[in-house]
C-alpha positions in Angstrom: 41.1 85.0 13.6 44.8 84.5 13.0 45.8 80.8 12.9 48.1 79.8 15.7 51.6 78.7 14.7 51.9 74.9 14.4 54.6 73.5 16.7 55.5 70.0 15.5 56.5 66.9 17.4 59.4 66.2 15.1 59.4 67.5 11.5 62.2 67.4 8.9 64.8 70.2 9.0 66.5 70.9 5.7 69.8 72.8 5.3 70.5 73.2 1.5 73.2 70.6 1.2 70.4 68.1 0.4 69.5 70.1 -2.7 73.1 70.1 -3.9 73.2 66.3 -4.0 69.7 66.0 -5.5 70.7 68.5 -8.2 73.8 66.4 -9.0 71.5 63.4 -9.5 69.3 65.4 -11.9 72.2 66.9 -13.8 73.8 63.5 -14.4 70.4 61.8 -15.0 70.8 59.5 -12.1 67.1 59.8 -11.1 66.3 56.1 -11.3 66.9 53.8 -8.3 70.6 53.3 -7.4 73.4 55.5 -8.5 76.4 57.4 -6.9 74.3 59.0 -4.1 73.2 55.5 -3.0 76.8 54.2 -3.0 78.2 57.2 -1.2 75.4 57.3 1.3 76.1 53.7 2.2 79.8 54.4 2.5 79.2 57.5 4.6 76.9 55.6 7.1 79.6 52.9 7.2 82.2 55.5 8.1 80.0 57.3 10.6 78.7 54.3 12.6 81.7 51.9 12.0 79.1 49.3 11.2 81.1 47.4 8.7 78.8 47.3 5.7 75.5 49.0 4.8 72.7 48.6 2.3 70.4 51.6 1.6 66.7 50.5 1.4 63.3 52.0 0.9 62.4 52.0 4.6 63.4 50.8 8.0 60.6 48.3 7.8 62.1 46.8 4.6 65.4 46.6 6.5 63.8 44.6 9.3 62.0 42.4 6.9 65.2 41.5 5.0 67.1 41.2 8.2 64.7 38.5 9.5 65.0 36.7 6.2 68.8 36.9 6.3 68.6 35.4 9.8 66.6 32.4 8.4 63.3 33.3 10.0 60.6 31.1 8.5 57.0 30.1 8.9 56.3 28.9 12.5 59.5 30.2 14.0 59.4 32.1 17.3 60.8 35.6 17.3 61.2 37.6 20.5 60.5 41.3 20.1 60.2 44.4 22.2 56.6 45.2 23.0 56.9 48.9 23.6 57.6 50.1 20.1 56.0 51.0 16.8 54.3 48.2 14.9 56.9 48.4 12.1 59.4 46.7 14.4 57.1 43.6 14.5 55.0 43.5 11.4 57.8 41.9 9.3 57.8 38.9 11.7 54.3 38.2 10.5 55.2 38.9 6.9 57.3 35.6 7.1 54.4 33.8 9.0 56.6 33.6 12.0 55.2 33.9 15.6 56.1 37.1 17.6 56.5 36.7 21.4 56.5 40.2 23.0 59.0 41.1 25.7 58.2 43.7 28.4 60.2 46.8 29.1 62.2 47.6 32.2 61.8 50.9 34.0 65.4 52.1 33.8 65.5 52.8 30.1 62.0 51.8 28.9 63.6 49.2 26.6 63.5 45.4 26.5 63.8 43.9 30.0 66.7 41.4 30.5 64.6 39.8 33.3 61.6 39.3 31.0 63.9 38.0 28.2 65.3 35.4 30.5 61.7 34.3 31.4 61.0 34.1 27.7 63.9 31.8 27.0 62.7 29.5 29.8 59.3 29.2 28.1 60.6 29.2 24.5 64.2 27.8 24.5 64.7 28.0 20.7 63.6 31.3 19.2 65.0 32.1 15.8 65.9 35.7 16.6 65.5 38.6 19.0 64.4 42.0 17.7 65.8 44.6 20.2 64.5 48.2 19.9 66.2 51.3 21.3 63.1 53.3 22.2 63.1 57.1 21.5 66.8 57.0 20.9 67.8 55.7 24.3 70.2 52.7 24.2 68.8 49.5 25.8 70.7 47.4 28.4 72.8 46.1 25.6 75.4 44.1 27.6 72.8 42.1 29.5 70.7 41.4 26.5 73.6 40.5 24.2 75.0 38.2 26.9 71.6 36.4 27.3 71.3 35.9 23.6 74.9 34.8 23.2 74.4 32.1 25.9 71.4 30.8 24.0 73.1 31.2 20.6 70.3 33.3 19.2 71.1 36.3 16.9 69.9 39.8 17.6 68.4 42.1 15.0 68.9 45.6 16.4 66.2 48.0 15.6 67.9 51.4 15.9 65.3 53.1 13.7 65.0 55.9 16.3 68.6 55.8 17.6 71.0 56.8 14.8 73.9 58.6 16.5 73.1 57.1 19.9 76.0 55.2 21.4 76.5 52.6 24.2 80.0 52.6 25.8 81.2 54.7 22.8 79.9 52.2 20.2 77.0 53.1 17.9 73.6 51.5 18.4 72.7 49.3 15.5 76.2 47.8 15.5 75.9 45.3 18.4 73.5 42.8 16.8 74.3 40.5 13.9 72.2 42.9 11.9 71.2 46.4 12.6 68.7 48.8 11.0 68.2 52.6 10.8 65.2 54.6 9.6 65.2 57.9 7.7 61.4 58.5 7.9 60.4 62.1 7.8 60.2 62.4 11.6 63.6 60.8 12.4 66.7 62.7 13.5 67.8 62.8 9.8 65.5 61.9 6.9 65.6 60.9 3.3 61.9 61.6 3.1 61.4 57.9 3.5 64.1 55.2 3.6 66.2 52.9 5.8 69.5 51.2 6.1 70.5 47.6 6.9 74.0 47.2 8.5 76.2 44.4 9.5 79.8 43.5 10.1 79.2 40.5 7.8 79.7 41.6 4.2 78.0 38.5 2.9 74.7 39.4 4.7 74.7 42.9 3.3 75.5 41.7 -0.2 72.6 39.3 0.0 70.3 42.1 1.3 71.2 44.1 -1.8 70.3 41.1 -4.0 67.0 40.5 -2.3 66.2 44.2 -2.4 66.6 44.4 -6.2 64.1 41.6 -7.0 66.8 38.9 -6.5 67.8 38.9 -10.1 70.3 36.2 -11.0 73.7 37.1 -12.6 72.5 36.2 -16.1 72.2 38.3 -19.3 68.5 37.6 -19.4 66.0 38.2 -16.6 66.2 35.2 -14.4 65.2 34.7 -10.8 65.9 31.7 -8.6 64.3 33.1 -5.5 61.7 35.7 -4.5 63.0 39.2 -4.3 61.6 42.6 -3.3 61.6 46.2 -4.6 63.3 47.5 -1.5 66.3 49.6 -2.7 66.6 53.3 -1.9 66.4 55.7 -4.8 69.4 57.9 -5.9 67.3 61.0 -5.2 66.4 60.0 -1.7 70.0 59.0 -1.0 71.0 62.5 -2.1 68.7 64.0 0.6 70.2 61.6 3.1 73.8 62.6 2.3 72.9 66.3 2.8 71.2 65.4 6.1 74.1 63.3 7.4 76.4 66.3 7.2 74.2 67.9 10.0 73.5 64.8 12.1 75.7 65.8 15.1 74.1 69.3 14.9 70.6 67.7 15.0 71.7 65.5 17.9 73.0 68.5 19.9 69.7 70.4 19.3 67.7 67.3 20.5 69.7 67.0 23.6 69.2 70.8 24.4 65.4 70.3 24.1 65.5 67.4 26.5 67.6 69.4 29.0 65.1 72.4 28.7 62.2 70.1 29.6 64.1 68.5 32.4 64.9 71.9 33.9 61.4 73.3 33.4 59.8 70.4 35.2 62.5 69.8 37.9 60.3 71.2 40.7 57.1 69.3 39.7 57.1 66.0 41.6 54.4 64.6 39.4 56.6 64.8 36.3 59.7 62.8 35.4 61.5 62.6 32.1 62.0 59.5 30.0 65.1 57.9 31.6 68.6 57.8 30.1 71.0 54.8 30.1 74.1 55.9 32.1 76.3 53.7 30.0 75.1 55.3 26.8 74.7 58.6 25.0 71.2 59.0 23.6 70.3 61.1 20.6 67.1 62.3 22.5 65.1 61.8 19.4 61.9 62.4 21.3 61.6 63.9 24.8 58.9 62.3 26.9 57.4 62.8 30.3 56.0 60.2 32.7 53.3 61.3 35.2 53.3 60.1 38.7 50.9 57.3 39.4 47.7 58.8 40.7 48.5 62.3 39.4 45.4 64.5 39.1 46.6 65.7 35.6 46.2 63.0 32.9 48.3 62.6 29.8 45.2 63.4 27.6 44.6 66.6 29.5 48.1 67.7 28.6 47.8 66.6 25.0 44.3 68.3 24.6 45.5 71.5 26.1 48.5 71.7 23.8 46.5 70.7 20.7 44.1 73.6 21.4 47.1 75.8 20.8 48.1 73.9 17.6 51.0 72.1 19.4 51.5 68.5 18.4 52.1 65.8 21.0 51.8 62.0 20.9 50.9 59.3 23.4 53.7 56.8 24.2 53.7 53.9 21.8 50.8 51.5 22.6 52.6 48.2 23.4 52.3 45.5 20.8 50.8 43.0 23.2 47.8 45.3 23.6 47.3 45.8 19.8 44.2 44.1 18.3 46.2 42.8 15.4 48.5 40.8 17.7 45.7 39.5 20.0 46.6 35.9 20.9 50.4 36.5 20.8 52.2 35.7 24.0 53.7 38.4 26.2 56.3 38.1 28.9 55.9 40.5 31.8 58.9 42.1 33.5 56.9 42.0 36.8 55.9 38.8 38.5 52.3 39.9 38.6 50.1 42.9 37.8 50.4 45.5 35.2 53.4 45.4 32.9 56.1 48.0 32.8 55.3 48.8 29.1 51.5 49.2 29.7 52.2 51.4 32.7 54.5 53.7 30.7 51.8 53.8 27.9 49.1 54.8 30.5 51.2 57.6 32.1 53.4 59.0 29.4 53.4 61.8 26.8 55.8 62.5 23.9 56.5 66.3 23.8 57.4 68.5 20.8 61.0 67.7 20.0 61.4 69.6 16.8 64.8 71.1 16.5 63.3 74.2 14.9 61.5 75.0 18.1 62.4 78.5 19.2 63.0 79.7 22.8 59.5 81.2 22.7 58.0 77.9 21.5 59.7 76.0 24.4 58.6 78.6 26.9 55.0 78.3 25.6 55.0 74.5 25.8 56.5 74.2 29.3 54.5 77.2 30.6 51.2 75.6 29.5 52.1 72.2 31.1 53.2 73.8 34.4 50.0 75.8 34.5 48.0 72.6 34.5 49.8 71.5 37.7 49.5 74.9 39.4 45.7 75.1 39.1 
């Protein structure tokens, strides 16, 4: 039997410009970490996002880790973090032996709930930092969250790993907090194969991030270290891939938005399906298009995922909230609701991430939407 074409959730899309920058690195022998591609990629991200300053790192996780260290997070400190996210948003809190307190989502954007955040501050008045995630590329309720954190004089580390090119009131996500981070993992809107970026308006923070990311070597002729460092810098080869990808970022964003609109239109007459919500004050990059099934719907998320997988079509459950993860058992969680199931758990129970690969053809999209609609028309 002929193998069915694989339709991916979100795979890399290469254009050729990436190879040009990588070839330059080979031709000039800049294949070791750092080099012109790294410097230029940082400058180009600075220009694109208007973030101030940027440090190219080996991953978004490394950027969060260094960001927490730069904000002074230490053993025993409380750090508030979005619960509905990937574990990489929160693992670095534990790297520093700090204590994560997970904050529920709100239903309007699926991001951190300002109401739950206020409750958390009542219970824990002195957290060291707040890790705010922009889930699936949709900007959070930034004004409300930044206002709460400002009143409590607590810095925000903005996890925009999924949200490069998304904006809120015309300003790029990742540039509202004291520190922001982006990810260039293989499934993100642009990729460096693996990599991340730490950004800040404070040049001193970014300079210190670069020091820590290169093993914290002192400015001495011999190898001398006065503090613990990390091997977190992006390579010149990976940065070359990123530079080629960045040229096509707006093109990728437009394609992601088109996919979202096609799903929205296809399911518009099915009362049991709604799309992941958008923030009316923002412009999302629609990194992943997701659906939420009506409570009590006879079709389950796993029925949809199983049916599509049988046709070699990749899907994914919504992120399982951090407060439900075995590794974080015992960590506190603040519910958006006064009682009952949390918003984040409810979204996890009823949601599905649909194929959002920008290489999807019209035929691919018709096949995906047709199969899902058929499940509701039985």
